[in-house]
N, CA, C and O atoms as a DFTB+ gen file, in Angstrom:
640 C
 N C O
     1  1      28.908       3.227     -15.657
     2  2      29.992       3.091     -16.612
     3  2      29.673       2.338     -17.532
     4  3      29.622       1.150     -17.215
     5  1      29.358       2.668     -18.904
     6  2      29.236       1.627     -20.000
     7  2      30.387       0.988     -20.427
     8  3      31.458       1.563     -20.618
     9  1      30.149      -0.372     -20.604
    10  2      31.193      -0.913     -21.278
    11  2      31.064      -1.577     -22.679
    12  3      29.903      -1.861     -22.974
    13  1      32.106      -1.915     -23.695
    14  2      31.886      -2.232     -24.958
    15  2      31.449      -3.760     -24.741
    16  3      31.807      -4.421     -23.766
    17  1      30.624      -4.239     -25.782
    18  2      29.791      -5.273     -25.632
    19  2      30.096      -5.997     -27.076
    20  3      30.095      -5.449     -28.178
    21  1      30.382      -7.502     -26.746
    22  2      30.611      -8.339     -28.016
    23  2      29.529      -9.329     -27.784
    24  3      29.300      -9.859     -26.697
    25  1      28.787      -9.568     -29.051
    26  2      27.800     -10.202     -28.874
    27  2      28.412     -11.962     -29.231
    28  3      29.168     -12.214     -30.170
    29  1      27.878     -13.006     -28.248
    30  2      28.826     -14.213     -28.564
    31  2      27.972     -15.367     -28.623
    32  3      28.466     -16.480     -28.801
    33  1      26.300     -15.142     -28.442
    34  2      25.460     -15.860     -28.809
    35  2      23.995     -15.104     -29.146
    36  3      23.662     -14.014     -28.682
    37  1      23.236     -15.895     -30.017
    38  2      21.670     -14.920     -29.928
    39  2      20.764     -16.077     -30.354
    40  3      20.775     -16.572     -31.480
    41  1      20.002     -16.446     -29.372
    42  2      18.761     -17.257     -29.615
    43  2      17.599     -16.841     -29.822
    44  3      17.642     -15.640     -30.090
    45  1      16.631     -17.222     -29.829
    46  2      15.059     -16.908     -29.995
    47  2      14.850     -16.085     -28.925
    48  3      14.117     -15.141     -29.219
    49  1      15.236     -16.095     -27.761
    50  2      14.819     -15.263     -26.765
    51  2      16.083     -14.459     -26.061
    52  3      15.958     -13.303     -25.657
    53  1      17.067     -15.057     -25.984
    54  2      18.086     -14.482     -25.391
    55  2      19.310     -14.105     -25.954
    56  3      19.729     -15.014     -26.671
    57  1      20.068     -13.120     -25.923
    58  2      21.279     -12.910     -26.227
    59  2      22.541     -12.880     -24.992
    60  3      22.378     -12.495     -23.834
    61  1      23.638     -13.325     -25.511
    62  2      24.766     -13.468     -24.343
    63  2      25.830     -12.590     -24.863
    64  3      26.215     -12.701     -26.026
    65  1      26.323     -11.714     -24.039
    66  2      27.279     -10.837     -24.646
    67  2      28.246     -10.675     -23.586
    68  3      27.983     -10.728     -22.385
    69  1      29.517     -10.452     -24.163
    70  2      30.579     -10.496     -23.338
    71  2      31.098      -9.075     -23.541
    72  3      31.387      -8.584     -24.632
    73  1      31.200      -8.313     -22.023
    74  2      31.329      -7.311     -21.780
    75  2      32.941      -6.817     -22.074
    76  3      33.605      -7.844     -21.931
    77  1      33.694      -5.887     -22.360
    78  2      35.056      -5.771     -22.236
    79  2      35.551      -6.052     -20.896
    80  3      34.894      -5.560     -19.979
    81  1      36.483      -6.679     -20.623
    82  2      37.139      -7.096     -19.426
    83  2      36.438      -8.640     -19.242
    84  3      36.349      -9.418     -20.193
    85  1      36.054      -8.896     -18.151
    86  2      35.700     -10.308     -17.489
    87  2      34.212     -10.581     -17.405
    88  3      33.850     -11.644     -16.901
    89  1      33.386      -9.778     -17.821
    90  2      31.960     -10.158     -17.430
    91  2      31.205     -10.654     -19.093
    92  3      31.453     -10.274     -20.238
    93  1      30.300     -11.567     -18.587
    94  2      29.338     -12.020     -19.630
    95  2      27.924     -11.736     -19.075
    96  3      27.589     -11.999     -17.920
    97  1      27.128     -11.172     -20.009
    98  2      25.810     -11.087     -19.490
    99  2      24.583     -11.544     -20.338
   100  3      24.764     -11.648     -21.551
   101  1      23.479     -11.799     -19.876
   102  2      22.583     -12.131     -20.723
   103  2      21.439     -10.808     -21.116
   104  3      20.987     -10.041     -20.265
   105  1      21.159     -10.767     -22.369
   106  2      20.217      -9.495     -22.393
   107  2      18.806     -10.123     -22.809
   108  3      18.649     -10.792     -23.831
   109  1      17.928      -9.861     -22.005
   110  2      16.739     -10.105     -22.021
   111  2      15.479      -9.195     -22.510
   112  3      15.591      -8.001     -22.232
   113  1      14.385      -9.558     -23.145
   114  2      13.760      -8.557     -23.533
   115  2      12.628      -7.776     -22.452
   116  3      11.907      -6.813     -22.712
   117  1      12.734      -8.494     -21.240
   118  2      11.828      -7.931     -20.285
   119  2      10.714      -8.789     -19.865
   120  3      10.561      -9.789     -20.567
   121  1       9.817      -8.618     -18.784
   122  2       8.873      -9.561     -18.563
   123  2       7.851      -8.780     -17.742
   124  3       8.105      -7.702     -17.204
   125  1       6.469      -9.517     -17.676
   126  2       5.810      -9.118     -16.931
   127  2       5.195     -10.081     -15.736
   128  3       4.958     -11.239     -16.080
   129  1       4.946      -9.758     -14.521
   130  2       4.218     -10.725     -13.474
   131  2       3.244      -9.966     -13.010
   132  3       3.328      -8.749     -12.847
   133  1       2.080     -10.798     -12.729
   134  2       0.672     -10.715     -12.591
   135  2       0.067     -10.820     -11.240
   136  3      -0.181     -12.009     -11.040
   137  1      -0.303     -10.029     -10.150
   138  2      -0.762     -10.555      -8.894
   139  2      -2.246     -10.725      -8.883
   140  3      -2.846      -9.832      -8.285
   141  1      -3.086     -11.826      -9.498
   142  2      -4.423     -11.423      -9.463
   143  2      -5.026     -11.658      -8.302
   144  3      -4.705     -12.740      -7.812
   145  1      -5.833     -10.991      -7.651
   146  2      -6.365     -10.949      -6.576
   147  2      -8.060     -11.089      -6.858
   148  3      -8.792     -10.286      -7.437
   149  1      -8.337     -12.161      -6.350
   150  2      -9.690     -12.239      -6.194
   151  2     -10.718     -11.611      -5.023
   152  3     -10.152     -11.431      -3.945
   153  1     -11.891     -11.312      -5.057
   154  2     -12.598     -10.622      -4.065
   155  2     -12.678     -10.996      -2.909
   156  3     -13.004     -10.160      -2.067
   157  1     -12.418     -12.315      -2.520
   158  2     -11.972     -13.127      -1.320
   159  2     -10.705     -12.889      -0.551
   160  3     -10.487     -13.384       0.554
   161  1      -9.780     -12.003      -1.285
   162  2      -8.376     -11.938      -0.787
   163  2      -7.486     -13.364      -1.151
   164  3      -6.563     -13.889      -0.529
   165  1      -8.086     -13.713      -2.276
   166  2      -7.351     -15.179      -2.530
   167  2      -6.758     -14.812      -3.914
   168  3      -7.377     -14.115      -4.718
   169  1      -5.498     -15.332      -4.150
   170  2      -4.479     -15.265      -5.358
   171  2      -4.493     -16.576      -6.221
   172  3      -4.425     -17.764      -5.904
   173  1      -4.610     -15.903      -7.481
   174  2      -4.523     -17.081      -8.521
   175  2      -3.036     -17.174      -9.018
   176  3      -2.327     -16.247      -9.409
   177  1      -2.725     -18.522      -8.910
   178  2      -1.183     -18.849      -9.388
   179  2      -1.268     -19.992     -10.467
   180  3      -2.349     -20.544     -10.671
   181  1      -0.422     -20.260     -10.984
   182  2      -0.135     -21.265     -11.986
   183  2       1.128     -22.197     -11.579
   184  3       2.224     -21.779     -11.207
   185  1       0.733     -23.562     -11.732
   186  2       1.604     -24.455     -11.741
   187  2       2.017     -24.966     -13.041
   188  3       1.158     -25.407     -13.804
   189  1       3.416     -24.949     -13.414
   190  2       3.903     -25.349     -14.829
   191  2       5.356     -25.703     -14.377
   192  3       6.005     -25.328     -13.400
   193  1       5.702     -26.682     -15.573
   194  2       6.758     -27.471     -15.664
   195  2       7.681     -26.258     -16.391
   196  3       7.453     -25.552     -17.374
   197  1       8.903     -26.341     -15.402
   198  2      10.164     -25.376     -15.886
   199  2      11.506     -26.315     -16.110
   200  3      12.184     -26.816     -15.212
   201  1      11.676     -26.405     -17.253
   202  2      12.563     -27.172     -17.782
   203  2      13.956     -26.851     -16.961
   204  3      14.592     -27.731     -16.381
   205  1      14.319     -25.528     -16.996
   206  2      15.619     -25.157     -16.326
   207  2      15.925     -25.807     -14.965
   208  3      17.076     -26.066     -14.614
   209  1      14.720     -26.082     -14.137
   210  2      15.262     -26.707     -13.217
   211  2      14.402     -28.140     -13.069
   212  3      14.587     -28.771     -12.028
   213  1      13.662     -28.570     -13.859
   214  2      13.482     -29.834     -14.366
   215  2      12.237     -30.529     -13.119
   216  3      12.272     -31.690     -12.712
   217  1      11.259     -29.530     -12.719
   218  2      10.272     -29.669     -12.162
   219  2       8.976     -28.685     -11.956
   220  3       9.256     -27.498     -12.127
   221  1       7.839     -28.912     -11.676
   222  2       6.683     -27.967     -11.709
   223  2       7.115     -27.273     -10.501
   224  3       7.672     -27.661      -9.474
   225  1       6.591     -25.823     -11.024
   226  2       6.793     -24.561      -9.961
   227  2       5.319     -23.909     -10.050
   228  3       4.583     -23.702     -11.015
   229  1       5.178     -23.676      -8.711
   230  2       4.154     -22.949      -8.362
   231  2       4.257     -21.377      -8.370
   232  3       4.956     -20.883      -7.486
   233  1       3.628     -20.521      -9.285
   234  2       4.048     -19.096      -9.424
   235  2       3.095     -18.229      -9.949
   236  3       2.104     -18.643     -10.551
   237  1       3.386     -16.780      -9.715
   238  2       2.278     -15.921     -10.479
   239  2       2.526     -16.004     -11.942
   240  3       3.570     -16.296     -12.525
   241  1       1.251     -15.661     -12.463
   242  2       1.425     -15.634     -14.061
   243  2       2.290     -14.594     -14.196
   244  3       2.534     -13.681     -13.407
   245  1       2.828     -14.875     -15.522
   246  2       4.064     -13.987     -16.035
   247  2       4.249     -14.489     -17.460
   248  3       3.897     -15.541     -17.993
   249  1       4.933     -13.381     -17.942
   250  2       5.329     -13.931     -19.515
   251  2       5.991     -12.733     -19.993
   252  3       5.895     -11.710     -19.316
   253  1       6.615     -12.733     -21.018
   254  2       7.699     -12.036     -21.856
   255  2       6.904     -10.686     -22.371
   256  3       5.714     -10.812     -22.660
   257  1       7.546      -9.381     -22.493
   258  2       6.774      -8.505     -23.132
   259  2       7.257      -8.576     -24.670
   260  3       8.415      -8.743     -25.051
   261  1       6.358      -8.446     -25.293
   262  2       6.199      -8.585     -26.927
   263  2       6.838      -7.254     -27.227
   264  3       6.825      -6.436     -26.307
   265  1       7.418      -6.894     -28.418
   266  2       7.980      -5.875     -28.961
   267  2       6.809      -5.153     -29.553
   268  3       5.922      -5.624     -30.265
   269  1       6.997      -3.695     -29.051
   270  2       5.982      -2.586     -29.038
   271  2       4.743      -2.728     -28.399
   272  3       3.698      -2.203     -28.785
   273  1       4.871      -3.426     -27.445
   274  2       3.638      -3.693     -26.424
   275  2       4.020      -3.154     -24.954
   276  3       4.936      -3.647     -24.296
   277  1       3.179      -2.041     -24.497
   278  2       3.111      -1.550     -23.356
   279  2       3.222      -2.496     -22.120
   280  3       2.271      -3.265     -21.982
   281  1       4.094      -2.558     -21.320
   282  2       4.109      -3.392     -20.019
   283  2       2.389      -3.789     -19.564
   284  3       2.059      -4.971     -19.469
   285  1       1.567      -2.867     -19.354
   286  2       0.395      -3.033     -18.876
   287  2      -0.395      -3.728     -20.012
   288  3      -1.435      -4.318     -19.720
   289  1      -0.056      -3.700     -21.003
   290  2      -1.004      -4.512     -22.210
   291  2      -0.569      -6.211     -22.208
   292  3      -1.242      -7.208     -22.468
   293  1       0.953      -6.032     -21.768
   294  2       1.211      -7.256     -21.727
   295  2       0.932      -7.886     -20.469
   296  3       0.916      -9.114     -20.544
   297  1       0.716      -7.422     -19.381
   298  2       0.091      -7.855     -18.317
   299  2      -1.117      -8.391     -18.314
   300  3      -1.362      -9.493     -17.822
   301  1      -2.088      -7.527     -18.951
   302  2      -3.595      -7.982     -19.200
   303  2      -3.489      -9.312     -20.022
   304  3      -4.059     -10.335     -19.644
   305  1      -2.720      -9.251     -21.182
   306  2      -2.564     -10.586     -21.914
   307  2      -2.170     -11.709     -21.500
   308  3      -2.638     -12.819     -21.753
   309  1      -1.166     -11.383     -20.755
   310  2      -0.628     -12.756     -20.200
   311  2      -1.507     -13.331     -18.690
   312  3      -1.450     -14.517     -18.364
   313  1      -2.121     -12.524     -18.056
   314  2      -3.129     -12.837     -17.231
   315  2      -4.305     -13.576     -17.947
   316  3      -4.750     -14.612     -17.452
   317  1      -4.788     -13.090     -19.039
   318  2      -5.859     -13.987     -19.765
   319  2      -5.239     -15.364     -20.343
   320  3      -5.961     -16.362     -20.339
   321  1      -4.035     -15.436     -20.797
   322  2      -3.502     -16.289     -21.549
   323  2      -3.266     -17.590     -20.745
   324  3      -3.512     -18.736     -21.123
   325  1      -2.688     -17.154     -19.444
   326  2      -2.456     -18.219     -18.330
   327  2      -3.276     -18.218     -17.449
   328  3      -2.938     -19.173     -16.750
   329  1      -4.549     -17.561     -16.807
   330  2      -5.127     -17.978     -16.054
   331  2      -6.857     -18.138     -16.720
   332  3      -7.785     -18.788     -16.237
   333  1      -6.842     -17.462     -17.718
   334  2      -8.437     -17.360     -18.208
   335  2      -9.283     -16.462     -17.642
   336  3     -10.510     -16.441     -17.743
   337  1      -8.369     -15.508     -16.867
   338  2      -9.258     -14.260     -16.444
   339  2      -9.100     -12.969     -16.914
   340  3      -7.904     -12.678     -16.903
   341  1      -9.801     -12.071     -17.324
   342  2      -9.556     -10.560     -17.626
   343  2      -9.574      -9.834     -16.363
   344  3      -9.612     -10.468     -15.309
   345  1      -9.547      -8.367     -16.377
   346  2      -9.522      -7.764     -15.106
   347  2     -10.105      -6.423     -15.413
   348  3      -9.858      -5.828     -16.462
   349  1     -10.981      -5.908     -14.357
   350  2     -11.203      -4.588     -14.416
   351  2     -10.230      -3.471     -14.095
   352  3     -10.462      -2.442     -14.729
   353  1      -9.474      -3.434     -13.489
   354  2      -8.359      -2.898     -13.051
   355  2      -7.011      -3.707     -12.779
   356  3      -6.901      -4.763     -12.156
   357  1      -5.893      -2.865     -13.470
   358  2      -4.614      -3.571     -13.221
   359  2      -3.516      -2.150     -12.874
   360  3      -3.715      -1.064     -13.418
   361  1      -2.501      -2.357     -12.009
   362  2      -1.639      -1.415     -11.613
   363  2      -0.330      -1.713     -11.394
   364  3      -0.100      -2.813     -10.892
   365  1       0.464      -1.089     -11.618
   366  2       1.996      -1.154     -11.536
   367  2       2.130      -1.382     -10.037
   368  3       1.371      -0.771      -9.285
   369  1       3.064      -2.238      -9.540
   370  2       3.305      -2.200      -8.185
   371  2       4.807      -1.605      -8.044
   372  3       5.140      -0.576      -7.456
   373  1       5.695      -2.610      -8.802
   374  2       6.832      -2.208      -8.512
   375  2       7.605      -2.937      -9.888
   376  3       7.154      -3.960     -10.403
   377  1       8.828      -2.240     -10.381
   378  2       9.732      -2.802     -11.452
   379  2      10.925      -3.434     -10.629
   380  3      11.160      -3.096      -9.468
   381  1      11.570      -4.261     -11.235
   382  2      12.773      -4.987     -10.391
   383  2      13.305      -5.801     -11.518
   384  3      12.644      -6.256     -12.451
   385  1      14.813      -5.951     -11.275
   386  2      15.790      -6.737     -11.932
   387  2      15.674      -7.769     -11.178
   388  3      15.688      -7.835      -9.949
   389  1      15.489      -9.055     -12.417
   390  2      15.603     -10.775     -11.546
   391  2      16.853     -10.753     -11.175
   392  3      17.035     -10.815      -9.959
   393  1      17.783     -10.682     -11.858
   394  2      19.373     -11.256     -11.439
   395  2      20.226     -10.297     -12.321
   396  3      20.609     -10.548     -13.463
   397  1      20.471      -9.124     -11.592
   398  2      21.299      -7.936     -12.292
   399  2      22.848      -8.201     -12.385
   400  3      23.632      -7.614     -13.130
   401  1      23.131      -9.178     -11.503
   402  2      24.442      -9.831     -11.638
   403  2      25.082     -10.388     -13.082
   404  3      26.268     -10.412     -13.410
   405  1      23.795     -10.869     -13.907
   406  2      24.158     -11.500     -14.971
   407  2      23.340     -11.346     -16.157
   408  3      23.721     -11.666     -17.282
   409  1      22.043     -10.777     -15.843
   410  2      21.146     -10.556     -16.831
   411  2      20.535      -9.109     -16.550
   412  3      20.640      -8.558     -15.454
   413  1      19.889      -8.553     -17.644
   414  2      19.264      -7.196     -17.957
   415  2      17.878      -7.360     -17.797
   416  3      17.106      -6.415     -17.957
   417  1      17.455      -8.647     -17.452
   418  2      16.135      -8.675     -17.363
   419  2      15.202      -7.879     -16.191
   420  3      15.199      -8.105     -14.980
   421  1      14.502      -6.989     -16.857
   422  2      13.563      -6.320     -15.932
   423  2      12.079      -6.711     -15.791
   424  3      11.397      -6.978     -16.780
   425  1      11.590      -6.736     -14.513
   426  2      10.131      -7.457     -14.589
   427  2       9.217      -6.227     -14.121
   428  3       9.745      -5.337     -13.455
   429  1       8.025      -6.164     -14.413
   430  2       7.348      -5.338     -14.129
   431  2       6.159      -6.342     -13.365
   432  3       5.681      -7.384     -13.813
   433  1       5.858      -5.666     -12.072
   434  2       4.883      -6.403     -11.325
   435  2       3.688      -5.685     -11.324
   436  3       3.799      -4.475     -11.128
   437  1       2.319      -6.246     -11.534
   438  2       1.295      -5.556     -11.756
   439  2       0.328      -6.516     -10.814
   440  3       0.398      -7.739     -10.698
   441  1      -0.618      -5.579     -10.159
   442  2      -1.607      -6.060      -9.513
   443  2      -2.929      -5.957     -10.574
   444  3      -3.182      -5.041     -11.357
   445  1      -3.662      -7.177     -10.338
   446  2      -5.005      -7.205     -11.364
   447  2      -6.113      -7.474     -10.292
   448  3      -5.881      -8.325      -9.434
   449  1      -7.417      -6.735     -10.290
   450  2      -8.627      -6.580      -9.634
   451  2      -9.569      -6.694     -10.195
   452  3      -9.489      -6.550     -11.415
   453  1     -10.837      -6.989      -9.623
   454  2     -12.009      -7.137     -10.653
   455  2     -12.048      -7.958     -11.707
   456  3     -12.523      -7.652     -12.801
   457  1     -11.462      -9.216     -11.367
   458  2     -11.298     -10.224     -11.999
   459  2     -12.632     -10.942     -12.730
   460  3     -13.657     -11.056     -12.057
   461  1     -12.606     -11.369     -13.958
   462  2     -13.601     -12.273     -14.429
   463  2     -13.120     -13.299     -15.319
   464  3     -12.187     -13.105     -16.097
   465  1     -13.619     -14.170     -15.236
   466  2     -13.350     -15.731     -15.828
   467  2     -13.690     -15.634     -17.162
   468  3     -14.875     -15.422     -17.420
   469  1     -13.047     -15.725     -17.894
   470  2     -13.421     -15.629     -19.564
   471  2     -13.359     -17.062     -19.774
   472  3     -13.592     -17.229     -20.971
   473  1     -13.168     -18.140     -19.232
   474  2     -12.817     -19.509     -19.596
   475  2     -11.202     -20.292     -19.155
   476  3     -10.348     -19.630     -18.564
   477  1     -11.039     -21.313     -19.425
   478  2      -9.868     -21.777     -19.097
   479  2      -8.720     -21.360     -19.772
   480  3      -8.703     -21.008     -20.951
   481  1      -7.705     -21.404     -18.975
   482  2      -6.317     -20.805     -19.431
   483  2      -6.040     -21.058     -21.103
   484  3      -6.398     -22.089     -21.672
   485  1      -5.476     -20.151     -21.650
   486  2      -5.426     -20.401     -23.164
   487  2      -3.987     -21.160     -23.623
   488  3      -3.741     -21.760     -24.670
   489  1      -3.135     -20.910     -22.452
   490  2      -1.822     -21.933     -22.599
   491  2      -2.299     -23.159     -22.273
   492  3      -3.281     -23.425     -21.580
   493  1      -1.306     -24.111     -22.986
   494  2      -1.837     -25.386     -22.769
   495  2      -0.707     -25.616     -21.432
   496  3       0.126     -24.755     -21.150
   497  1      -0.838     -26.913     -20.684
   498  2       0.329     -27.378     -19.739
   499  2       0.266     -26.545     -18.450
   500  3       1.207     -26.678     -17.669
   501  1      -0.834     -25.611     -18.100
   502  2      -1.026     -24.713     -17.056
   503  2      -1.931     -25.579     -16.071
   504  3      -2.819     -26.302     -16.523
   505  1      -1.694     -25.485     -14.816
   506  2      -2.567     -25.762     -13.955
   507  2      -3.105     -24.547     -13.051
   508  3      -2.240     -24.071     -12.315
   509  1      -4.166     -24.057     -12.988
   510  2      -4.658     -22.876     -12.481
   511  2      -4.862     -23.143     -10.697
   512  3      -5.660     -24.007     -10.334
   513  1      -4.082     -22.335      -9.669
   514  2      -4.286     -22.622      -8.638
   515  2      -4.714     -21.622      -7.737
   516  3      -4.062     -20.578      -7.692
   517  1      -5.782     -21.781      -6.955
   518  2      -5.911     -20.485      -5.892
   519  2      -5.875     -20.774      -4.533
   520  3      -6.575     -21.616      -3.969
   521  1      -4.769     -19.818      -3.859
   522  2      -4.478     -19.928      -2.562
   523  2      -5.171     -18.673      -1.564
   524  3      -5.580     -17.595      -1.997
   525  1      -5.182     -19.012      -0.456
   526  2      -5.306     -17.904       0.624
   527  2      -4.142     -17.474       1.270
   528  3      -3.039     -17.613       0.741
   529  1      -4.287     -16.993       2.303
   530  2      -3.262     -16.210       3.216
   531  2      -2.109     -17.422       3.744
   532  3      -0.893     -17.530       3.581
   533  1      -2.960     -18.112       4.329
   534  2      -2.127     -19.289       4.922
   535  2      -1.168     -20.011       4.298
   536  3      -0.043     -20.291       4.713
   537  1      -1.778     -20.343       3.093
   538  2      -0.834     -20.998       1.922
   539  2       0.122     -20.226       1.180
   540  3       1.189     -20.695       0.782
   541  1      -0.335     -18.787       0.951
   542  2       0.957     -17.937       0.823
   543  2       1.912     -17.830       1.726
   544  3       3.073     -17.855       1.318
   545  1       1.700     -17.714       2.884
   546  2       2.901     -17.527       3.861
   547  2       3.736     -18.931       3.853
   548  3       4.967     -18.943       3.829
   549  1       2.885     -20.185       3.878
   550  2       3.531     -21.454       3.765
   551  2       4.543     -21.444       2.470
   552  3       5.577     -22.112       2.434
   553  1       4.036     -20.486       1.291
   554  2       4.424     -20.969       0.287
   555  2       5.859     -19.974      -0.242
   556  3       6.609     -20.223      -1.186
   557  1       5.926     -18.661       0.834
   558  2       7.028     -17.704       0.575
   559  2       8.328     -18.648       1.176
   560  3       9.235     -17.907       1.556
   561  1       8.525     -19.570       1.290
   562  2       9.801     -20.602       1.472
   563  2      10.407     -20.946       0.278
   564  3      11.578     -21.326       0.280
   565  1       9.818     -20.870      -0.656
   566  2      10.497     -21.333      -2.056
   567  2      10.360     -20.016      -2.935
   568  3       9.368     -19.306      -3.103
   569  1      11.711     -19.894      -3.473
   570  2      12.312     -19.151      -4.070
   571  2      11.954     -18.758      -5.435
   572  3      12.523     -19.500      -6.235
   573  1      11.117     -17.740      -6.089
   574  2      10.992     -17.517      -7.520
   575  2      10.436     -15.876      -7.444
   576  3      10.334     -15.186      -6.430
   577  1      10.135     -15.523      -8.773
   578  2       9.794     -13.994      -8.928
   579  2       8.440     -13.848      -8.040
   580  3       8.052     -12.710      -7.774
   581  1       7.723     -14.969      -7.581
   582  2       6.334     -15.095      -6.855
   583  2       6.635     -14.525      -5.434
   584  3       5.614     -14.215      -4.820
   585  1       7.876     -14.309      -4.741
   586  2       7.895     -14.212      -3.637
   587  2       7.922     -12.696      -3.453
   588  3       7.681     -12.312      -2.309
   589  1       8.161     -11.815      -4.333
   590  2       7.880     -10.285      -4.377
   591  2       6.661      -9.998      -4.343
   592  3       6.276      -9.187      -3.500
   593  1       5.755     -10.585      -5.243
   594  2       4.365     -10.077      -5.469
   595  2       3.697     -10.764      -4.299
   596  3       2.669     -10.146      -4.022
   597  1       3.885     -11.804      -3.507
   598  2       3.323     -12.261      -2.568
   599  2       3.614     -11.554      -1.336
   600  3       2.682     -11.432      -0.542
   601  1       4.654     -11.107      -1.064
   602  2       5.059     -10.490       0.026
   603  2       4.417      -8.964      -0.016
   604  3       4.215      -8.329       1.019
   605  1       4.174      -8.546      -1.095
   606  2       3.505      -7.216      -1.152
   607  2       2.162      -7.462      -0.831
   608  3       1.563      -6.699      -0.073
   609  1       1.612      -8.474      -1.342
   610  2       0.018      -8.860      -0.809
   611  2      -0.013      -8.930       0.416
   612  3      -0.739      -8.134       1.012
   613  1       0.633      -9.741       1.035
   614  2       0.598      -9.816       2.508
   615  2       0.697      -8.527       3.481
   616  3       0.127      -8.393       4.564
   617  1       1.630      -7.534       2.782
   618  2       1.531      -6.438       3.262
   619  2       0.485      -5.504       3.261
   620  3       0.282      -4.748       4.211
   621  1      -0.119      -5.520       2.341
   622  2      -1.354      -4.866       2.067
   623  2      -2.560      -5.261       2.713
   624  3      -3.381      -4.506       3.233
   625  1      -2.610      -6.741       2.626
   626  2      -3.907      -7.337       3.466
   627  2      -3.651      -6.935       4.888
   628  3      -4.549      -6.369       5.511
   629  1      -2.302      -7.226       5.539
   630  2      -2.162      -7.165       6.861
   631  2      -1.691      -5.632       7.298
   632  3      -1.518      -5.320       8.476
   633  1      -1.537      -4.865       6.359
   634  2      -1.330      -3.372       6.570
   635  2       0.321      -3.161       7.726
   636  3       0.463      -2.389       8.674
   637  1       1.341      -4.186       7.143
   638  2       2.409      -4.246       7.990
   639  2       3.171      -3.198       8.117
   640  3       4.140      -3.227       8.875
C-alpha cells in the first residue's frame, strides 16, 4: 500500500518524510557492509567513533552507496578505504533493511576474500582489528549490523 509522502526535512545524507496518517520515515540512500575474510578464517573489523551513541564501536567495514555506483563497486571501494585491503573476489551474501519500522535503508552484505594489503586505511580515525572465531562468538553479544555478517561467517566455517 503506497502512501502519500511529505518531505519535512532534507539534510546532506537523510531526508525525513511524513506519510499520510501517523508515520514518519527516514529516507536513506542505502549502504554496503563487507565481511573481509583472511586466509586463516580471521575477520577484519574496524573500530570507529559513532557520534549517535557517543562511543567507539567495533564493526564490519561499511559505507554509503554513491549515486550511480553499483553496490559491488561500493563494497570494493569501502573495503579499501576503511581497511586498506583490496580483494580478489567479492560476493553478495544478503540484502536486508536495517530498521524498516522507520527507515528505508537497505544494506547489501558482501563477503570479500583473496585479500591483499594495499597500505593503511584511507579514512582517518579508523582502527583495523583482526579477530578469530572465539572473539567473534564473544562479540555477538553487542548489537550492530556486524551481527548479521559474523553470524553468516560462523555458519559457513562451522557448517551449522
